Structure formats: C-alpha cells, structure tokens
N, C-alpha and C positions, 0 to 999 in steps of 0.2 A: 412771881411772874413765871416760873417753871412750872408751880400747879395747874397755873392757869391753861397752858399748850398741854399739858399731857390729860387734864378733863377734856378737851379739844379734839384731840386724837383720840380717844376712848369713844367720845359721843359719834368721830367718824367714821370709827370700826364697826362699831354698835349697828349704825345707820345702814353701813354698807355691807353688815351680816344678814341684817333684819331686811333688808331688799335682795339679797341671794337667794334667802329662803322662799319668800315669797315669789320669786320667779319659779324656784324649782318646785318648788308647791304647785304651780299654775302649768307649769308646761304638761304634755301629754306625757305618758309613761308608755315605754315603751318593752313591751315581751316578745320571747324568741323561743319557738316552739320548733323542737326535731323531732321528724318521724324516727322510729324503726326501720331496718333494711339492710342488717348484716355489713358486710364490706360495702354496699352500698351506699354505707352512709357516710362513707371517708367525703364525700359530696358536701357534707358539711363541713370540713374544713376550708373547702374552695368560698364558700358561701360568706366562712366567718373571717377569709382573709379582706374580702371585698369589704364588709363591713368596718373592720380597722383603718381599712385604707382612708375610707368614708370618714372617721372618725366618730358612727354611729354610738347613741350614749344607751345599752340595753339596761332595761331596769329589773329583770325576772327574765329566768330560763327555764324550759321543760321541756323535757325528752323521755323516750322511751327505748327502750332496746340499746340499739347502737346510738341513736341520737340521746339516750342518757349517760354514754361513758364521755362521749365526744362533748354533750354540754357541761356536766360536771367540771371535767376539764378546765374549761373555758369559764366555768363559773368560779373556780378555782384559782384563775389568776391566768392564764395561758392563752397566748394571741394565737388568734389562726394560725400565724407565722411559725410559731413554737410549734403547735402542732402537727402541722405539716413536716416539721425537722422528726418528730418525735416518731410519728407512723410510719415515716420513712425509714427507719432504723430499725424499725423493728421485723423480727422473722415469725410472721403470722404462723406459719406453720408448727413452731416451737411454742409460741404463744399461747394459743386455739386449743393443741393435745395437751396431753399429756407428760410429751418429753421431755423428763428432765435429763440434768446435764448425767452421761454417766459415772462421772466421779462423783455424785450425790449416792452414788449407790454400793450398798454393801454387796461384799463378794458374790454372795449367793443372791441377791435381788439381779445383779447384774447378768447370771447366769439365766436365769429365767429372763429379761429381755433379750436374750440374744440367742433366745433357743426355742420359744414358742410364737406360731402366728397369730394363734387365737386363744383367747381367755374367758372361760364363762365361769359363772358362780354354779354351784354343786350343791343342794341344801336338801337334806331329806330324799335323796334320789332324782331329785327334780334336776332340770334344767333350768336356765332361767337366764336372761339376758342383762347385760348390764342397765343399768338406770340409765346412763348417757353415752357418750363418747370420752367425754373427759370431765374432770373434777373440777375443772377451772383455778387450780391452782398456779399455772404461771401467770395467769392473766391476774389474779388478786395479787399476786407479789409486785408486780410492775405498777399496776394503778396506785397500791399502797406506798408505794414508792416517790409514785408522782404527786401524791397526794398529803403526805408527809407532813409539808409546811401550813396544810390547816386539819391537821390531824387534832388541836386541840376543839375545833367547832362543831358541836353536836346539834344544833339548830342549822340548819341549811338555810335559812332566813338569814345569817350571820356571815352568810360567804363574802367574798368579793361582790359578786353578786347572786344576789338571792335565785335559789335554787330545788326544784323535786321534780322527782322523776315518776312512774308507771309501771307496777309491778302486778302479776294473775295471781289469786290465792287458788291452786290447784284444788284445794276440798271444795272451795263455793264456788269458785269459777266467778268471783267477783275480781272488781279490779281496787287495787291498793296504791293509795298517795303515801309515797315515804319522803318525808322532808324533816326528818331529825333520825340521829346516830350513828353509826359508824356511815361515810360516805361511800367509801371504798364497799361496803357490805352491801349497802341501797341498788349502785349502781349494777353490782354484779348480780342481785336477784333480778331488777329489770329485764339484764340481758340473758338470764340464762334460757338461750333460746331449747325450748323441746329436744331431746335424743343427743344436741350438742353437747350443752351444759348441765349440769345436775342440778336440780332442785335449791335454793337456799332457801336457811331458816332461820326467820328476822320475829320475834317475840311469838314463839309458838306457833307462827303460822309459815307455810309451808310455800316459796314463792317461785314463778316462774315468769318469762318474760313476759312484759304488759303487753306487748302487742297483739295477746291473744284476745285481749278484750278492750284497749284502749293505744290503740298505735301512732294515733296526732293528737294529745292530752290540750285541745286549743280552749275548750271550754273550759277546763280547770283553772286553764292561766288566765282565763279573762274576768275569773271570778278573784283572781288576784289584785284587781284593780287597773290593769291593763288597758289603756286606751287606743293603742294602735299594735297589732302582731305581726311580728315576720312569719312566717314559715318558711320551714324548707323540706318539701317530703319527696324522699326518695321510695317512697311503695311501687309496686310493679303495678302494670296495666293487665287488663285481660287478652289473651293472646287469642288471636283469629284460629280459624281451623284446621290453616295451614302449616302454624307454629306449634300448634299441639300435635307434637310427633310420637312423644313417650310418655312413659308410665306418671314420672316425676313431673311432667309438664302438665297433668291432667289435676294430679293431687296440689300443685302450685296454685292453680288455676281454681281449684273449689276454697281452698285457705284464703284465697284473694278476695273472695265474693264478698265475703262482710265487710273486709278494709277497704273495697273499692265503694261500696254501698254509703259506708258511713262518710268517705271523703266525699259523695256528691253534696254532703248537707255540711262538711265540715268547711272545705275548702272558701265556700264562700265566705264563711266568715272569720278567715284570713283576710287584713288590710292589703299587706304586699306577699304574695304567694310563690314562692321559687320552687318551681319544678325542673331539677334537672334531670339531663337525657341520660338513661340509667339503664335504657332499654336492654343494649349490648353483655350486660354485668348479668351477676347474677348475687347471692349472700355471700359465696364463698371468693369471690371473685379478688383476694388482698394482692395478688400478685400484677393485678392491672390499676392498683393504686393512684398512682400518677395520673392517669385518665381520668379516672373517676373524681378525683379533688381537681382537677382541672374543667372538667362538665359541672362542677357546683360552683366553680368562679362563675364559667361563665354565663350558667341561669341566673346569677345574681346580678352580673353587670346589664342583664336584658331588664332588670329591675330600676336600674341606677340612678333614671331623674327620679323614683317615689324615695328611694334610701336615701338623697342629698335633704330630702326637706326633713328629715328626721330630727330629731335633736341632737347637739354632738355633747359628749362627752368630758372631761377638762382634762387636760394633756392628753389628747387624742383620743385614748381609750384608755377607760378604768385598768385595762388589764398591765398595761404596761408599769404601773407605780405598784403594783403587787410584787411583792418581796417574795420568791420564790429560791428555797433552797433545795437541788438536790444532795445530802450530806453523802461527801467519801465515809464516814464513820459518823456511830453516835454511841449513847451510854445508857445500858440498859440497868438502871436502878432496881428494879423488883420484876420478877416473872409471877403473873398468875394464872393456873392454867384450871379451867372448870369443862366438863361435860367426859374425864376421864372416869371408866370403872376398872376394866379389865388390864390397861396399862398405868402402870405405877406413872406418878412425877418425875419421878428418878431416872423411870426409863425413858420418858420424854425428854427430859432437858440434858440428857446423855446425846439422846440423838441430834435434837438441837447443835449440842456443842455451848450453848451458852451460860455463862453465870451470872447472876447478880451482882451488881455493881463494880462493872468491867467494862474499858470502854471498846468497842469492836468496829471494825469494817462493816456498813452496808454489805458491802458484798460475801462475808462472811455469817452476815444473817440470814442472807436468801442462801448460800450453802446449809444452812443450817435445817432451814424450813426442807430444803427439798429433800433432804438426810432422812428428815422425819416422814415426810409423804412418800418415799421411796421404797419404806416399809411395806407400803401397800397394807397399813395396819388401818387407817385412815381414812373415811370416804372426803373431810375435810377438815383444817386447819385453818381457821378464821381467826386473823388477829387484829389488838388495836394498839399500835402507839400510841401511848398518852401521853404527852406535854407534863414534867412535874415544874418544881419552884428551880429549877437548879439549869442552868442553860446549858441545852443540848445535849440535855438527858430525859430520858422516857422510862413509866413501866411498859413492859408488856403484858398486855391482857390477852390470854389466849382461849379458844374454844374449841375443843374437838368433838369431832364425830365419829368412834370407833364403827370399824368394820363389823356390821353382824355377819356377814358372810364369813366361815372361815375355811370351807372345803369348795376346790374348783377343779374343772377340768380344762387341761389342755391340750392343742393339738397343735399340729405340725408336718411337714411334707419335705424331703431333703432326696437329692439325688446326687453322689457324686464318684469317679472312677474305682474307687474301692470297695467301698459300702454298698453302690448299687442303691437303687431305689429303695428306698425307706417313707415309712406316714406310724408319728408320734402321737401314740398317746399316753396322755401324764394324768395323774391324779395326784393331789396337792394337799393336804390337810394339814392348818395352823392352830396352835393352842391344843392340841391331841394329850399332854400329860401335863405338861408346863405352859403358862402364859408365854414363852418364850421359842417355844419351840416348832418346828418344823417336817413333816415327814412327806417322802414324796418320790413316787414311782413312775419310769419310763419305761412304757413298753413299745419297740418298733418293730412294725411287720413289713415287710415286703422279702427283699431278693435274702437278706441277712437276718435273721429275727436277735434282736439286741433287747436289752433291757440294762437299767440303772437306776438304784436305789438309794436315797439318801435319807437320813437323819441328822437334826442337829439340835443341840438346844443352843441357841445363841446368846451370847452374855458378851459380846463387843469385846471392850479393851481387856474385859476379864477370860480368863480359859476357857472355850466354849468347847462343850463336848458333840462329836461327831463319827457318825456310821455311814458306811458306803460300801455297797455290792454293785459291780458292773460286768456284766458279760458283753462280749461281740466275738465274731467271727467272720469268716470270710475265706476267698478262696482265691492266689494269686501266684502267677509264676513268680519264682523269686529265685535271687541269686546263689547258686547251689552252695556260695563261700559259706553263705549262713548256717547251713544244715547240714555239710558233708564234711570230712577229713580231705586231706590233699590225697591220700592214697583213695578214698569212695570215688573223688571225683575223676583220679585217674582211670582208676577200672571201668564205669561209668559212662565216662567222657560226657557228664552233663554238665551247660555251664547255669540251665535253669532247671528248675525243678517245679512242678505244678503243686502246691500245697494246701493244703487246708485247715488253718489254723483257728483254734478256738481257747480265749483268753477268758477266765472268770477271778477276778480281783477282789479282796474283800478288805477293807479298811477299817480299824478302830484310831481313831484320832483326837490330839486336844489343839486347839487354834487359838491364837492371840491375835489381837487387831494391837501396833503403836505405832506412831507418829501419824496417827490416820489411815494412811494408807499402805502399810505392811502389814503383811498377815505371814503368821508364824506357824507351820503346823510340825506335830511330832505325832507322831503314831508307831503303829504293828502292820504288818499286811500278813495276808497268805496270797498266794494265788497260783490259780489251777493253769495249766500253759499245757494245751497237745497241740500236737503240730504231725497233720501226717498226708500221706500223698499214695497217689494211685499210678504214678508215673514210672517206680521205679519197683513197684509191686512184685512179687512172684506169683508164682499158680499157687500156692499152697494161702495165700490171702488177698484178701482183697485191695488192701492199702499197706501200705510203709508206714511203720511210725517211728517218729524221730524223737518224739518229745510227749511224755505224759508224766508232767512232773508237779509236786505240790513243793511250789518254796514259800518260806518264813523268814521272814525281813522286816528290818526296824527300818524306820525311814524320819529325813525331817526335812521340811519344803520351807522356801523362804520363796514370798511372792511382792512383788509392789507392779502397780499398774493403775497409771492417771491416763490412759490413753482415753481419747474422748469418743473414741468410736472404736470398735474391735476389729473390723474390717476394713474401714477407709481411716484411719487415724491421720487428724490434720498437725494433732499437737499434744505432747506428756512423753512422758518415758514409761520402760517396761523393763522387770525384771524377773525371771523363774528360777530359781535355782534348788536344786533336787538330790540330793545325798541317799539312796540307798544301802541299805548292808545285807546281804541275802547269808542267812546264818544255817537255814539247815534244809533238806530236800526229801524228798521221797524216795524210794526203792530203786524206782524207773535212772535215775541221774545215780549211778552205782558208786561213781568217781568223783560224787561231787565234794568240795571242801569250801570253803566260805569268799567271799569276796565283796568285792564294794563298787557300785557305779556312781561317781559323780558327774552334774552336769549343769551347765547354767546357756541362759539366752538372756540377752540386755538387747531395749532398742531405743533410738529415740526418732520422733517425731515433731516436724515443725513444718510449718507454712511462710511462702513468700508472696504470696497473693489468696485469696479470697476461695480461689479455683484451682491454685496448685500448688500441692503439698508433698514431702518428702518424709521417707521413711529407712532410717540406718539399722541395721540389726548384726550382733555377731554371737556367736555361741559354739560352746565344746564341751566334749566332754572324754573323760576316761573310767578304766576299770583300775580297779586296785585289788591285789590277790590273786585267786587261782583264773586262769584264763581257759579253762579248757569249757566251760559253760559257754556257748556262743549261740545260744537261742536268745538270750538277754543283750546281746551286743547291739549297737548304732548302724540303724538303716537308712540310710539317705535315699530320697525320692518322691516322684510326686507331689502333689499339692494336698493342705487341709489344713485343719485348724483345731482339729478333737482326735487327733491319731492318738493311741496306744504304747503302752512301754515306750521305748526307744526309738522310733519310728519319728524320722528328721523328712519336714519338707524340703525337698530340693527338686527346683525348675531343670528342664533338658533330660529327665531322666525320668522312667518309669518307679513308681513305687518298689524299694524294698529292692533298688536296682546297686546302690553302693554301701559295700558291710566292712564293719571293722569293729575293735574294741574302743578306738578314741578315734576324735574327728574335731574339724574346726573351720565354722564357715562365716563366710562374711555375706550381708544380705543387700541390696538397692533399690528402691522404688521408686517413681513417681507418679502420683498419682493427680492427673488433669479432670477434674468434674466439667465435664462440657454442658453439661446443661445438669437442675435440680438433678439429684439423686444418678445420673448417668455418668459412668466415669470410665476413660480412657488411662489404662494403666502400661506402663515401661517399667521393666521389672530385671535385674540381674541378681546371681550367686556364684558365687566362688569358693571350693571345698579342697581340704584334704581328709581322708580316710583310709584307715588302713591299719592295723594291729600297731600296739605300742609307739604311736608316732611324736608322743611328748620324750620316748625316750629314744627313740633314732634321730631328733630336733627335725622330722620331715614336717611338724606343724606350722613350723618358721619357713618354711620355701615356699614358693612361687606354687599355686593354686596346684593339683594336677586335674579336676574337673571344675567345669564352667558350664554355666546353664544362663539363657536369657530368654526373655515372655512376653511379650505383649496383647494385652488383654482389653476386653472391654463388659463392665458390669453392669449393672443396675439393681440398686436397692429397691426391692417390693416388699410386702408385709408380710411376706412368707420368709421374707430372709434375701439377700445377696444371688440373683441369677449371674453369673462368670462363666465367660469362655474366653481361653489363653492359648497362644500358639505358642510354643515352649522350642527352642534348637541349641544342641550341644555341639562347641565342635568337635570335640575329642570322638562324639559319633558321628557327626556328620548329619545327623538325623536331627528327626523333629517330635514333638509330642504334645500332642492336644488335650487340655484340661477342659472340665465340662464339671459345674456345680449352680445346682438348682435349690435354694431355701437354708436357712439356717441349718450349722454346722452341730449332730447330736449323735 
C-alpha cells in the first residue's frame, strides 16, 4: 500500500514539473536593455523599482556604461530598492575620483597630495596629459565588494539573471560584447568614459566606454531569443539654438548626433520604451541622484498598463531569493600577482599588508589596496577574489599595470601673510638609482625665493635613507626679545625689529615605520641661519647682522598622523615629537655652548555629525643646557602649516610676536561644513610662553595669552582658500589672516 502511494506521489510531482516546464518554455521571454548616460543612468534604478513592485519576470539584462553597472548589479541579485539604498550611501566625488583615504598614503605621498595643485607626466623633456582624470580604482573596489557573492561565476549567462554589456575596442573602433570573465572588470570597461576613466585591458584588448559605438544594445539582446524588450533610455536629446550657450554644449551636441540617430531606429524596436525626463541633468549630476531616480520611476509608471501584462516571476521577483552577503571578513588562502616587472612581489604584498592563509576584514583588504595604489607606481590593480573549496575562503588573483612614466612636473600657487606670494614648480623622478627611490626638487618663485630638495630610498618598515635640503627666507617685524638682550633693548628702545631671515637646513636621516602609522626618524643636521636688520644699522653698514651661524646637530623625530584631512580633519589622532641636540656652531656665535630643544604636539579630531567636527590639540617645548642662543627659541604668532624652526602658530597675534625658550599651548576648533567643501570655523588658543616656565611653574598657571578666530574656508583644487578674523583680549586688538593654496 505504501509503495503504491509513493509511486502515485512521484507521478503527480513529475506531471506537475513537466507542465510547469512547458508553461515556462511557452511564455514570452522578457529582456531589459539599459542605456548609458552617466549620472542620468540613476533613472534606471527608479524604473527597476517599478518592475519589482509589479513582479515582472526579467529573463536577460543588457547594458552599456552606467546601464551596464546598474544592470550587472540587478542581474547579480540586487533589487531596485536595494540599489536605491546603495547609491544613496555612496560619495560619488570620492568613488569617481582617485581620492584615496589619507591614511592609506605613506608620509611622502601625503606630502605630495597636500602640496601640488597639478601633476603632469614629464617624459624625455616632453609634457604629457594623463590618459584620464581617474584610474577608477575606488569604483572597482566598490563593485568588487558588491559582486563578491557571484565572484565564482565566469559565464554571465549563469548569473541569477543572464547578462552582457558592451565596450569599445579603442584600437579598432569596434564594439566588444562582454559576457564572460570577471564581472567587475567587464562593467568597468563598459563604463570607462573617455577622459574620465582610463581604458581597461581585457584579453589584450584596450577597451573604453561602450556608448562610443553602441549605447543601446537592443539588437544584441533580441538575438538572445528575447520576445519582449523593455528599454530604459537616458540619452540626451538635441539642444536648440537657445540652449547651445557654451563650447561644452556644442561638443556634447556633436557627440549626441550618432546616438540620437541610432535611437531613431532602435526606439521603434523596443516593445516597452521608457524615456525618463533627464533634460535638467548631465552625466555628473550625482548630487541630484534622488530626483533622477524619481524621474525614472515616473517614466516607468507611465507604461504601467503594458508592464502589468508581462509574465510574473515566482516569489514576486527572482532577485528577492538570491542570497547576497556583503561579508565583513574573508580568508585569503593564496595571493597570485602577475604583470609586475619593476616592482617585486614582496614589495606589492608589503604595501597590501596581506599574507596568505589569514582571515582579514574586508575593510583591511580595501585599505591594503588603497595603500598600493597610493604609491602612484601602478596605473591599475585589477583583482578577482576566486572562491575556494573552503567556506568564506578566496584566492586573490591580481593583475597589475605598472606606471611607465617615472618623471613628473608638478605645479602649485600660494599666498600667506609670512612668505607672501609664491609659485611652485616641482620636478619629481622615481626610480632614479634604485627601484624604490624618489628625488624631488621644489622651486618657489615670488616675494621670497625658496627651495626644497628631497631624496628618499623608501624601504617602508625597514630603515629608509633620506636626504633633504631646504631654504627659506622672509622679512618681518619681530619681537626684539628674540634678537636683543635686555641691555640692547634698553639702549635702543625698540620693541620690534624689522628682520630679514635666511634659513638653509640640510639633513641626512634614517626613517622606519612601525605599527603602520608611526614614523621614527634619526639623523644629523646642518643649519645655516642668517638674521639681519636695517632697523638698527649704523652709517658704516647697510644692515646689522644679528646672526650668521652654521649649527650642527643630531635629531630624532616621532610622528603619528591618522587625521583624515590635513586642513579640515573630522577624525583621527596626531602626534609630532622632535628632539634636537645642537653640538657645534661656527665662529660667529663665539660664546656657543651645546644645548637641546624638545617639543611635541598632539591632537584629536572627532565629528558629532556629518557637518560638524572638533579638533583638540595641545603642545609644548623647552630648552635644556645653555640658554644664551636665542635665535632658535620658540616664537608664537600667526597662522600656518609649514613653518620653520620653532615658529608656532597662535591666533590673535602676528607672526613671531611671543618668544621664549619654553612654552605650553592649548587649541580648540569647531568646523561647520555649511556646504560641500565650504567651511565656517570657530577657533581658540591659549598659551604661556617665556624663559624657563617649566622651572618656575608658570606652565601650570592660567594662560597669559589668549586668541580667538572666526574664519571661512573653501577647499579648491589649488588648496584651501581661507580668511580668518582673530582677536586677542590682552592686546585688545585684532589680526586678519589670509591664505590661498596648499602650504609649501
């Protein structure tokens, strides 16, 4: 009896499955084609949300450029609602650009990013333009993480929804249909918009944006056996004469001729044609993403009656049953690297900070990737996390493209109240004598000619070897106590001396990194310091020489810097400690006796909201040994980020106003980013500065000097543009500070 019942159940099940299979094969196949259009392609998400609400069964997805990116994620199992959440959480400015986190950069690379406005390849004395504004590494990292759950699928036909995308072979001008391989790699090629993203190499083909040849691959989708095709078209229409008001408008119009003519043929081939209103947006209008998504949904709803007639997916939508896991951590079993010739595998793994056989957070994987890219020694680093037979374990298969250009011309401009105006020209050469060395020369022309020469053999966590020579000069009214003794001040009656300072500092040092963020330097220094003034010159001389001495010293420095932004930190900690022992001096300083100067500054930045952040700092310094040499004492006042010797910025006072051989200082700032890259700052600082305050106990008393500042700042490509109004209660006077551009 039991056998008869079991046989009957099997026959019923077989019959039901056979009937479902016949019904499935007989129903019309639905294809979805998504066009390219940059930020306008976010309208695809709105349309997908409507399709999901209706439970439409999509059998194939095809896309180009932004349509390929969104289409591939949809085909990987993400719903329209999930895509809406993902794209609303993205900072497109950072994703599209090469804006890597500051913490991922070595100290030398941070200095580069925070000093120069323009960097140009310079090869064989010929200037070149970069192949693109961005390498696209941030975009690659994001897509790779989102597609990790389908990383074992090399044939896109086997994705939850079959998929292909279109790219353009830049050598032949022909289209390339991508339906196999690394999914992230494929959609990056399809979306490599010329001049914005650099070309992508796949199977010895150099590929760029598919929109160049086929921005709406409906014919290729129909050839996959699709009976009904839904198309979402976010391409521009032609502008009229009143709308053609600029050169970019004309260039875009010319580019649109072909795609618009193509759509005259392709639009009628589309069974359900969805055309969102994107006229008020352009390819980079990512900041208006919500409006664009809403317009996409609105256009889809206008076709809702036709969409309701389409076949329905089981469980409402196939995407809803796909298991998507964005893992917090993964295990890397093996790491394989190819494409490297100049840089060794150990160098690459050292920058990645990854070892085979260990479990790491995905966040640390991305940090390692950023550290490697931040060296600027690689044009690209494409990788595939290939699943192994062990759960949550992957092999990292990487292909690097080493940067061929090793010489760069870099430019910058700056103005401040101390050094005045300056135009910076830099020449940087990598791999001059060794594969991991770099030589750099800054020349600053303007009110005060300066230079900064650096040579570094970078060995990371081993001892690196460095040479540096720096020359600075400026003229300034300074506190007479810094240059004159009490007798001279009494006899001359001067409170201020107009001084001309020339400082040349030459250093040889060894540097090592430990615990990832600490840099320890030990070295020897020669300093040529000259201070003159015409204020107290007599009739027999053009100027009075206060100082013309060569100093020789040994030094040690310890630095920790995890601030996320040098000028406007929102999070991170900072520590900079310095100890100099001055051992010898030239004959000008006849009474010289050895002395030491120790100083340290520490800070902590934190945010209470995305727009409001605080920065707390404290610092101090003192002199040990002989106290007679005063020209290297501490001098507080002014505002700056790249001051020399022991000059300390202090609001409420002009540069070099408060002097002494020891000081303590506290600092507080509140930064309100009222608009993107527009900052309003409120700052305060308090200090005691005089001779021997740690011996007298004055360092622990209420502050003798206070200063407050209210400022406005704009982050620009040349650096911060700042204006600050400061006030000192002790002086009952105010000081204005101006700064334009990165400090150098």
